[in-house]
Every structure is written in structure tokens, then in C-alpha cells.
N, C-alpha and C positions, 0 to 999 in steps of 0.2 A: 194558636189557632184560635179563632172567635167564631162563633156561631151566633147569627142574627136570625130571629124567626119573628116574622110579623104576622103569620096565620099558621100555627103548626098544622102540617099535613097538606099545606098548599105550596109553599115556597120556602126554601132554605139555602141560605148562602153559607159557606163554610170558607173563610180566607185567612191569608196572612198579609201583612201589608208592609211595605217599607217606607220610611219617613224621609222626606227630603226638605231641609230647612224648617223641621219641626211640623210639617203637614204630611198626611198621609197621601201618598203620591202614585204608588203602583200595586195593581191586583195581582195576587197569587192565590187562587183558588177554585171553587167551582159552584155551580147552582144545581139544585134539583128542585123538581116539582111533583106534588101530589095531586090526587084527583083528576089526573088526565090520563091515566093507565092503570092497568091492575095492580101495579107496584110503583113506587115513587121513581120518576124518571130522571137520570142523570142528563143535564143539558149539556153534551160533550162539546158540540160546536160553539154554542154560545160561550161556554167557559173558556174553551180554548181562544175564543177572539179577543179576550182580555188578559189573557196571561203575560205577566211581565210588563205590561203596557201603562202609560199614565192615564188616570182615569180623568175623563172630560165628559161632558154632556153629549158631545158628537159621538165619542165612542159608545157610550151607553145605549145611544139611539140606534147605533148600527147594530150593537148586540141584541137589542130588543126585536130588531127585524129578523135577525138570525133564529132568535126563539121560536118566532111564528112559524118558521119552517121546520122547526124540530118537533112540534106537538101537533097533536090531531085529536083535540077533545070532542066527545059527543054530547048531543044535548040530552039531558035526563031530567030527573026529578029535582036536581040540585041546580040546574042552570042550563042554558043554551050554551052551544059550543062557542059562539060569539061572545057571551057574556064571560066564559071562563078564560077565553084568550085575553079580553080586556083586563080581567082580574089579575091574572099572572104578570101581565106588563106593569100594572100598577103595583103589585107587590114587590118587583124587581125595583122599580123607581124608588119605592120607600127604602128599601135596603140601601140604596146608593145615597139617598139623602141622610141617611143615619151614619153609615159608615165613612163617608167621604165629604167631609164638611165643606171642602173646597170647591165642589162641584157646583156651578150656576144653576140654581134651582130653575130660573126662568127658561133655561134651554131644555130643561127636561119636561116642564109644565106644557109647552107647546108642542111636544112630540107624541 
């Protein structure tokens, strides 16, 4: 199990992966997000969207849409709800850039 953390307390990805032809191909794991609820929130639907599937930019973008339905950040001294939604999306993209080198970066940069 590998843990990738780009901003402790904000987004965490725990995953295992399968290799296909020497390339990380399938996601098995889950995502949590902090700073959006009193305790870190396990993104159950978003994580389920990826389970056992071949990772692609399109799948990650679909998952990011599901993430937005699972969170309801409030505006406070640390930022607006809109900013927190954007930040979480960017942090999740950063995880996939790091963990799955075969993802086409251009596909995620436009989403």
C-alpha cells in the first residue's frame, strides 16, 4: 500500500496498483479529504468509481465530477467553498500525475 500526500490534512490517496506491461494500470484504493468536514471525509462514491478500472484522463475527470457531489465545503477564514472545491480537484489531479505516469497530462489539464 502506498500513500501519496500532496497537502497533509487536505487530500490523501491510499492505493495499490497492478502493472500491465511494466506500466501502472489499475487503481485499487481510496481517497480521503480533510478540511471539508469536522473529520476527514472518505470519498466513498469517488473511490468506488475507480476500483479495478484502467486509469485514464477521462476516468479521472469523471471521478472529479463525483467528488464534487460528495463534498459541501463551507466558506470560512481558510477560504471560500468554491476555492476549497477547486483545491481538492487540483490535489486529486496531482495524485494521478504522480502515481500513474501513463496518464495524458493534457487530458487532465483541460478538465
